[in-house]
VEXRO-811116 format. One record per residue: residue in three letters; x, y, z of N, C-alpha, C in turn; chain. Coordinates in steps of 0.02 Angstrom, whole numbers, padded with zeros to 5 digits. Layout:
BEGIN
<node resn="ALA" n_u="X" n_v="Y" n_w="Z" ca_u="X" ca_v="Y" ca_w="Z" c_u="X" c_v="Y" c_w="Z" chain="A"/>
...
This chain:
BEGIN
<node resn="MET" n_u="05066" n_v="05187" n_w="05245" ca_u="05031" ca_v="05206" ca_w="05163" c_u="05097" c_v="05215" c_w="05118" chain="A"/>
<node resn="SER" n_u="05040" n_v="05202" n_w="05064" ca_u="05092" ca_v="05197" ca_w="05016" c_u="05086" c_v="05268" c_w="04975" chain="A"/>
<node resn="LYS" n_u="05132" n_v="05287" n_w="04958" ca_u="05161" ca_v="05360" ca_w="04910" c_u="05103" c_v="05362" c_w="04833" chain="A"/>
<node resn="ASP" n_u="05096" n_v="05452" n_w="04838" ca_u="05059" ca_v="05410" ca_w="04771" c_u="05118" c_v="05452" c_w="04710" chain="A"/>
<node resn="ARG" n_u="05116" n_v="05378" n_w="04660" ca_u="05152" ca_v="05398" ca_w="04598" c_u="05140" c_v="05478" c_w="04594" chain="A"/>
<node resn="ARG" n_u="05223" n_v="05504" n_w="04560" ca_u="05240" ca_v="05567" ca_w="04561" c_u="05235" c_v="05555" c_w="04479" chain="A"/>
<node resn="THR" n_u="05247" n_v="05635" n_w="04460" ca_u="05250" ca_v="05627" ca_w="04370" c_u="05287" c_v="05693" c_w="04355" chain="A"/>
<node resn="PHE" n_u="05342" n_v="05685" n_w="04322" ca_u="05385" ca_v="05731" ca_w="04295" c_u="05410" c_v="05758" c_w="04231" chain="A"/>
<node resn="SER" n_u="05448" n_v="05789" n_w="04272" ca_u="05414" ca_v="05864" ca_w="04181" c_u="05506" c_v="05832" c_w="04130" chain="A"/>
<node resn="ARG" n_u="05481" n_v="05850" n_w="04091" ca_u="05513" ca_v="05811" ca_w="04032" c_u="05599" c_v="05845" c_w="04074" chain="A"/>
<node resn="GLU" n_u="05614" n_v="05920" n_w="04071" ca_u="05625" ca_v="05955" ca_w="04074" c_u="05694" c_v="05918" c_w="04123" chain="A"/>
<node resn="PHE" n_u="05651" n_v="05902" n_w="04194" ca_u="05689" ca_v="05879" ca_w="04242" c_u="05728" c_v="05796" c_w="04218" chain="A"/>
<node resn="LYS" n_u="05688" n_v="05764" n_w="04190" ca_u="05715" ca_v="05700" ca_w="04178" c_u="05773" c_v="05712" c_w="04124" chain="A"/>
<node resn="ILE" n_u="05775" n_v="05784" n_w="04083" ca_u="05826" ca_v="05757" ca_w="04044" c_u="05873" c_v="05776" c_w="04096" chain="A"/>
<node resn="LYS" n_u="05841" n_v="05836" n_w="04149" ca_u="05922" ca_v="05851" ca_w="04163" c_u="05943" c_v="05787" c_w="04197" chain="A"/>
<node resn="VAL" n_u="05905" n_v="05745" n_w="04239" ca_u="05939" ca_v="05668" ca_w="04267" c_u="05974" c_v="05640" c_w="04245" chain="A"/>
<node resn="ILE" n_u="05954" n_v="05640" n_w="04174" ca_u="05983" ca_v="05582" ca_w="04134" c_u="06095" c_v="05622" c_w="04127" chain="A"/>
<node resn="GLU" n_u="06052" n_v="05696" n_w="04106" ca_u="06127" ca_v="05736" ca_w="04086" c_u="06180" c_v="05749" c_w="04144" chain="A"/>
<node resn="ALA" n_u="06163" n_v="05709" n_w="04189" ca_u="06178" ca_v="05692" ca_w="04287" c_u="06226" c_v="05638" c_w="04275" chain="A"/>
<node resn="TYR" n_u="06156" n_v="05602" n_w="04251" ca_u="06202" ca_v="05541" ca_w="04237" c_u="06237" c_v="05525" c_w="04162" chain="A"/>
<node resn="ARG" n_u="06219" n_v="05548" n_w="04147" ca_u="06278" ca_v="05514" ca_w="04072" c_u="06355" c_v="05573" c_w="04081" chain="A"/>
<node resn="SER" n_u="06353" n_v="05645" n_w="04159" ca_u="06381" ca_v="05664" ca_w="04153" c_u="06448" c_v="05605" c_w="04195" chain="A"/>
<node resn="GLY" n_u="06439" n_v="05571" n_w="04252" ca_u="06471" ca_v="05528" ca_w="04302" c_u="06440" c_v="05477" c_w="04338" chain="A"/>
<node resn="GLN" n_u="06413" n_v="05514" n_w="04356" ca_u="06348" ca_v="05538" ca_w="04433" c_u="06318" c_v="05449" c_w="04427" chain="A"/>
<node resn="THR" n_u="06332" n_v="05447" n_w="04473" ca_u="06300" ca_v="05353" ca_w="04479" c_u="06237" c_v="05362" c_w="04489" chain="A"/>
<node resn="ALA" n_u="06163" n_v="05323" n_w="04454" ca_u="06140" ca_v="05312" ca_w="04470" c_u="06100" c_v="05322" c_w="04542" chain="A"/>
<node resn="VAL" n_u="06147" n_v="05281" n_w="04555" ca_u="06119" ca_v="05270" ca_w="04636" c_u="06126" c_v="05331" c_w="04670" chain="A"/>
<node resn="GLU" n_u="06200" n_v="05384" n_w="04650" ca_u="06201" ca_v="05439" ca_w="04693" c_u="06131" c_v="05474" c_w="04669" chain="A"/>
<node resn="LEU" n_u="06103" n_v="05483" n_w="04604" ca_u="06070" ca_v="05531" ca_w="04603" c_u="05979" c_v="05520" c_w="04615" chain="A"/>
<node resn="SER" n_u="05988" n_v="05430" n_w="04621" ca_u="05933" ca_v="05427" ca_w="04659" c_u="05913" c_v="05443" c_w="04717" chain="A"/>
<node resn="ARG" n_u="05962" n_v="05435" n_w="04758" ca_u="05968" ca_v="05450" ca_w="04833" c_u="05966" c_v="05569" c_w="04817" chain="A"/>
<node resn="GLN" n_u="05971" n_v="05596" n_w="04802" ca_u="05972" ca_v="05661" ca_w="04777" c_u="05924" c_v="05653" c_w="04770" chain="A"/>
<node resn="PHE" n_u="05909" n_v="05627" n_w="04714" ca_u="05799" ca_v="05655" ca_w="04688" c_u="05743" c_v="05594" c_w="04696" chain="A"/>
<node resn="GLU" n_u="05777" n_v="05593" n_w="04756" ca_u="05719" ca_v="05516" ca_w="04810" c_u="05683" c_v="05466" c_w="04750" chain="A"/>
<node resn="LEU" n_u="05729" n_v="05446" n_w="04701" ca_u="05699" ca_v="05414" ca_w="04643" c_u="05725" c_v="05354" c_w="04649" chain="A"/>
<node resn="HIS" n_u="05697" n_v="05289" n_w="04602" ca_u="05742" ca_v="05250" ca_w="04629" c_u="05771" c_v="05207" c_w="04551" chain="A"/>
<node resn="PRO" n_u="05834" n_v="05197" n_w="04576" ca_u="05890" ca_v="05164" ca_w="04500" c_u="05847" c_v="05152" c_w="04456" chain="A"/>
<node resn="ASN" n_u="05822" n_v="05126" n_w="04451" ca_u="05801" ca_v="05062" ca_w="04385" c_u="05761" c_v="05158" c_w="04355" chain="A"/>
<node resn="VAL" n_u="05720" n_v="05179" n_w="04361" ca_u="05681" ca_v="05232" ca_w="04354" c_u="05755" c_v="05260" c_w="04316" chain="A"/>
<node resn="ILE" n_u="05794" n_v="05287" n_w="04320" ca_u="05855" ca_v="05317" ca_w="04294" c_u="05863" c_v="05284" c_w="04221" chain="A"/>
<node resn="TYR" n_u="05878" n_v="05225" n_w="04242" ca_u="05893" ca_v="05188" ca_w="04197" c_u="05866" c_v="05189" c_w="04134" chain="A"/>
<node resn="GLU" n_u="05796" n_v="05183" n_w="04153" ca_u="05721" ca_v="05170" ca_w="04101" c_u="05745" c_v="05247" c_w="04074" chain="A"/>
<node resn="TRP" n_u="05743" n_v="05287" n_w="04091" ca_u="05753" ca_v="05375" ca_w="04067" c_u="05807" c_v="05359" c_w="04013" chain="A"/>
<node resn="ASP" n_u="05849" n_v="05341" n_w="04060" ca_u="05888" ca_v="05355" ca_w="04024" c_u="05894" c_v="05316" c_w="03932" chain="A"/>
<node resn="ARG" n_u="05861" n_v="05260" n_w="03956" ca_u="05871" ca_v="05207" ca_w="03886" c_u="05799" c_v="05220" c_w="03844" chain="A"/>
<node resn="GLN" n_u="05752" n_v="05277" n_w="03838" ca_u="05720" ca_v="05308" ca_w="03819" c_u="05746" c_v="05342" c_w="03774" chain="A"/>
<node resn="TYR" n_u="05779" n_v="05409" n_w="03818" ca_u="05801" ca_v="05445" ca_w="03780" c_u="05862" c_v="05443" c_w="03749" chain="A"/>
<node resn="ARG" n_u="05909" n_v="05348" n_w="03745" ca_u="05916" ca_v="05339" ca_w="03681" c_u="05903" c_v="05319" c_w="03605" chain="A"/>
<node resn="LYS" n_u="05867" n_v="05295" n_w="03657" ca_u="05822" ca_v="05304" ca_w="03577" c_u="05782" c_v="05309" c_w="03550" chain="A"/>
<node resn="ASP" n_u="05735" n_v="05393" n_w="03583" ca_u="05728" ca_v="05455" ca_w="03544" c_u="05718" c_v="05493" c_w="03578" chain="A"/>
<node resn="PRO" n_u="05787" n_v="05554" n_w="03566" ca_u="05776" ca_v="05611" ca_w="03623" c_u="05742" c_v="05642" c_w="03588" chain="A"/>
<node resn="GLU" n_u="05702" n_v="05648" n_w="03530" ca_u="05661" ca_v="05709" ca_w="03517" c_u="05600" c_v="05713" c_w="03536" chain="A"/>
<node resn="HIS" n_u="05601" n_v="05632" n_w="03541" ca_u="05508" ca_v="05622" ca_w="03578" c_u="05499" c_v="05570" c_w="03640" chain="A"/>
<node resn="ALA" n_u="05567" n_v="05578" n_w="03673" ca_u="05559" ca_v="05540" ca_w="03744" c_u="05521" c_v="05594" c_w="03790" chain="A"/>
<node resn="PHE" n_u="05489" n_v="05553" n_w="03845" ca_u="05468" ca_v="05575" ca_w="03873" c_u="05387" c_v="05635" c_w="03856" chain="A"/>
<node resn="GLY" n_u="05361" n_v="05627" n_w="03810" ca_u="05302" ca_v="05642" ca_w="03768" c_u="05263" c_v="05642" c_w="03806" chain="A"/>
<node resn="THR" n_u="05214" n_v="05685" n_w="03831" ca_u="05155" ca_v="05680" ca_w="03877" c_u="05109" c_v="05620" c_w="03859" chain="A"/>
<node resn="GLN" n_u="05047" n_v="05622" n_w="03846" ca_u="05001" ca_v="05607" ca_w="03805" c_u="04948" c_v="05629" c_w="03845" chain="A"/>
<node resn="ARG" n_u="04940" n_v="05647" n_w="03901" ca_u="04885" ca_v="05703" ca_w="03930" c_u="04883" c_v="05777" c_w="03887" chain="A"/>
<node resn="GLN" n_u="04956" n_v="05792" n_w="03840" ca_u="04944" ca_v="05846" ca_w="03812" c_u="04898" c_v="05821" c_w="03709" chain="A"/>
<node resn="THR" n_u="04878" n_v="05745" n_w="03708" ca_u="04865" ca_v="05743" ca_w="03650" c_u="04809" c_v="05714" c_w="03659" chain="A"/>
<node resn="SER" n_u="04773" n_v="05705" n_w="03735" ca_u="04731" ca_v="05711" ca_w="03745" c_u="04651" c_v="05759" c_w="03764" chain="A"/>
<node resn="ASP" n_u="04611" n_v="05768" n_w="03762" ca_u="04539" ca_v="05784" ca_w="03768" c_u="04574" c_v="05830" c_w="03838" chain="A"/>
<node resn="PRO" n_u="04557" n_v="05902" n_w="03838" ca_u="04593" ca_v="05953" ca_w="03907" c_u="04547" c_v="05927" c_w="03951" chain="A"/>
<node resn="SER" n_u="04458" n_v="05928" n_w="03927" ca_u="04439" ca_v="05919" ca_w="03990" c_u="04420" c_v="05827" c_w="04046" chain="A"/>
<node resn="ARG" n_u="04451" n_v="05788" n_w="03992" ca_u="04483" ca_v="05741" ca_w="04040" c_u="04559" c_v="05743" c_w="04073" chain="A"/>
<node resn="ALA" n_u="04561" n_v="05771" n_w="04064" ca_u="04648" ca_v="05808" ca_w="04118" c_u="04611" c_v="05844" c_w="04189" chain="A"/>
<node resn="TYR" n_u="04535" n_v="05887" n_w="04169" ca_u="04493" ca_v="05914" ca_w="04232" c_u="04480" c_v="05875" c_w="04278" chain="A"/>
<node resn="GLU" n_u="04440" n_v="05829" n_w="04237" ca_u="04378" ca_v="05796" ca_w="04259" c_u="04432" c_v="05745" c_w="04324" chain="A"/>
<node resn="GLU" n_u="04525" n_v="05720" n_w="04278" ca_u="04558" ca_v="05666" ca_w="04325" c_u="04553" c_v="05709" c_w="04387" chain="A"/>
<node resn="ARG" n_u="04583" n_v="05759" n_w="04400" ca_u="04595" ca_v="05837" ca_w="04441" c_u="04545" c_v="05826" c_w="04508" chain="A"/>
<node resn="ILE" n_u="04493" n_v="05834" n_w="04455" ca_u="04425" ca_v="05856" ca_w="04495" c_u="04431" c_v="05781" c_w="04535" chain="A"/>
<node resn="ALA" n_u="04436" n_v="05699" n_w="04540" ca_u="04419" ca_v="05665" ca_w="04551" c_u="04505" c_v="05631" c_w="04613" chain="A"/>
<node resn="GLU" n_u="04530" n_v="05670" n_w="04584" ca_u="04612" ca_v="05679" ca_w="04634" c_u="04600" c_v="05706" c_w="04684" chain="A"/>
<node resn="LEU" n_u="04574" n_v="05795" n_w="04684" ca_u="04559" ca_v="05799" ca_w="04737" c_u="04508" c_v="05778" c_w="04805" chain="A"/>
<node resn="GLU" n_u="04463" n_v="05769" n_w="04750" ca_u="04411" ca_v="05715" ca_w="04777" c_u="04428" c_v="05671" c_w="04836" chain="A"/>
<node resn="ARG" n_u="04467" n_v="05634" n_w="04794" ca_u="04480" ca_v="05562" ca_w="04842" c_u="04529" c_v="05616" c_w="04939" chain="A"/>
<node resn="MET" n_u="04560" n_v="05664" n_w="04869" ca_u="04604" ca_v="05712" ca_w="04937" c_u="04568" c_v="05737" c_w="05010" chain="A"/>
<node resn="VAL" n_u="04502" n_v="05759" n_w="04964" ca_u="04446" ca_v="05770" ca_w="05035" c_u="04432" c_v="05736" c_w="05067" chain="A"/>
<node resn="GLY" n_u="04414" n_v="05659" n_w="05034" ca_u="04366" ca_v="05601" ca_w="05067" c_u="04439" c_v="05585" c_w="05127" chain="A"/>
<node resn="ARG" n_u="04496" n_v="05575" n_w="05095" ca_u="04548" ca_v="05592" ca_w="05148" c_u="04570" c_v="05607" c_w="05222" chain="A"/>
<node resn="LEU" n_u="04535" n_v="05679" n_w="05222" ca_u="04583" ca_v="05737" ca_w="05241" c_u="04510" c_v="05716" c_w="05276" chain="A"/>
<node resn="ALA" n_u="04462" n_v="05693" n_w="05248" ca_u="04383" ca_v="05707" ca_w="05307" c_u="04402" c_v="05640" c_w="05351" chain="A"/>
<node resn="LEU" n_u="04401" n_v="05584" n_w="05326" ca_u="04407" ca_v="05537" ca_w="05404" c_u="04479" c_v="05551" c_w="05434" chain="A"/>
<node resn="GLU" n_u="04525" n_v="05575" n_w="05424" ca_u="04593" ca_v="05596" ca_w="05437" c_u="04544" c_v="05636" c_w="05516" chain="A"/>
<node resn="ASN" n_u="04532" n_v="05694" n_w="05508" ca_u="04500" ca_v="05765" ca_w="05542" c_u="04423" c_v="05727" c_w="05591" chain="A"/>
<node resn="ASP" n_u="04386" n_v="05671" n_w="05543" ca_u="04336" ca_v="05628" ca_w="05610" c_u="04379" c_v="05600" c_w="05672" chain="A"/>
<node resn="PHE" n_u="04432" n_v="05528" n_w="05633" ca_u="04488" ca_v="05538" ca_w="05686" c_u="04509" c_v="05552" c_w="05714" chain="A"/>
<node resn="LEU" n_u="04514" n_v="05627" n_w="05733" ca_u="04560" ca_v="05643" ca_w="05752" c_u="04516" c_v="05691" c_w="05806" chain="A"/>
<node resn="LYS" n_u="04452" n_v="05725" n_w="05797" ca_u="04408" ca_v="05734" ca_w="05852" c_u="04379" c_v="05687" c_w="05874" chain="A"/>
<node resn="LYS" n_u="04385" n_v="05615" n_w="05857" ca_u="04370" ca_v="05553" ca_w="05883" c_u="04425" c_v="05538" c_w="05946" chain="A"/>
<node resn="THR" n_u="04488" n_v="05531" n_w="05949" ca_u="04559" ca_v="05536" ca_w="05967" c_u="04515" c_v="05599" c_w="06037" chain="A"/>
<node resn="LEU" n_u="04547" n_v="05627" n_w="06009" ca_u="04567" ca_v="05703" ca_w="06092" c_u="04466" c_v="05694" c_w="06100" chain="A"/>
<node resn="ALA" n_u="04410" n_v="05667" n_w="06088" ca_u="04364" ca_v="05685" ca_w="06125" c_u="04373" c_v="05618" c_w="06209" chain="A"/>
<node resn="ILE" n_u="04399" n_v="05580" n_w="06165" ca_u="04432" ca_v="05511" ca_w="06200" c_u="04474" c_v="05539" c_w="06269" chain="A"/>
<node resn="ALA" n_u="04505" n_v="05576" n_w="06250" ca_u="04567" ca_v="05596" ca_w="06271" c_u="04555" c_v="05638" c_w="06337" chain="A"/>
<node resn="LYS" n_u="04490" n_v="05689" n_w="06298" ca_u="04482" ca_v="05743" ca_w="06345" c_u="04457" c_v="05698" c_w="06419" chain="A"/>
<node resn="SER" n_u="04387" n_v="05640" n_w="06379" ca_u="04363" ca_v="05610" ca_w="06437" c_u="04395" c_v="05561" c_w="06489" chain="A"/>
<node resn="ILE" n_u="04452" n_v="05557" n_w="06462" ca_u="04510" ca_v="05489" ca_w="06510" c_u="04553" c_v="05550" c_w="06533" chain="A"/>
<node resn="SER" n_u="04560" n_v="05601" n_w="06533" ca_u="04601" ca_v="05673" ca_w="06573" c_u="04548" c_v="05702" c_w="06636" chain="A"/>
<node resn="SER" n_u="04486" n_v="05691" n_w="06620" ca_u="04410" ca_v="05721" ca_w="06644" c_u="04416" c_v="05672" c_w="06699" chain="A"/>
<node resn="LYS" n_u="04426" n_v="05619" n_w="06698" ca_u="04418" ca_v="05568" ca_w="06753" c_u="04464" c_v="05552" c_w="06784" chain="A"/>
<node resn="ASP" n_u="04529" n_v="05550" n_w="06738" ca_u="04620" ca_v="05571" ca_w="06817" c_u="04597" c_v="05628" c_w="06859" chain="A"/>
<node resn="ASN" n_u="04555" n_v="05691" n_w="06844" ca_u="04583" ca_v="05756" ca_w="06840" c_u="04490" c_v="05777" c_w="06849" chain="A"/>
<node resn="PRO" n_u="04454" n_v="05751" n_w="06945" ca_u="04373" ca_v="05775" ca_w="06943" c_u="04398" c_v="05849" c_w="06971" chain="A"/>
<node resn="GLY" n_u="04423" n_v="05880" n_w="06992" ca_u="04412" ca_v="05918" ca_w="07025" c_u="04452" c_v="05973" c_w="06985" chain="A"/>
<node resn="ASN" n_u="04474" n_v="05946" n_w="06918" ca_u="04514" ca_v="06031" ca_w="06883" c_u="04459" c_v="06048" c_w="06829" chain="A"/>
<node resn="MET" n_u="04389" n_v="06029" n_w="06831" ca_u="04347" ca_v="06067" ca_w="06791" c_u="04302" c_v="06118" c_w="06814" chain="A"/>
<node resn="LYS" n_u="04299" n_v="06155" n_w="06752" ca_u="04266" ca_v="06194" ca_w="06774" c_u="04176" c_v="06219" c_w="06758" chain="A"/>
<node resn="PRO" n_u="04135" n_v="06250" n_w="06827" ca_u="04067" ca_v="06250" ca_w="06804" c_u="04059" c_v="06267" c_w="06739" chain="A"/>
């Protein structure tokens, strides 16, 4: 199963960059924060280039209704995925019950 794309706040990115610049290696930080080292290198490059405007979010300048639409679409995908998982588990449970009732026919209640 693939991981969903994660988003990080500007404050978090700066915290990671400050730790990187204080002497911790990118590998250590990548293990600690579950990031790829290349992400840390890229964040550091962006911050060095323009500390004032680094990591500015595009969503802040966009239409707020667009953010709501994206969130609704994300939640609809999640509901669909959970419905599929629920159906699968219900079918699996029914199969398991039918197998166990065939194995122990004397334990069935009237």
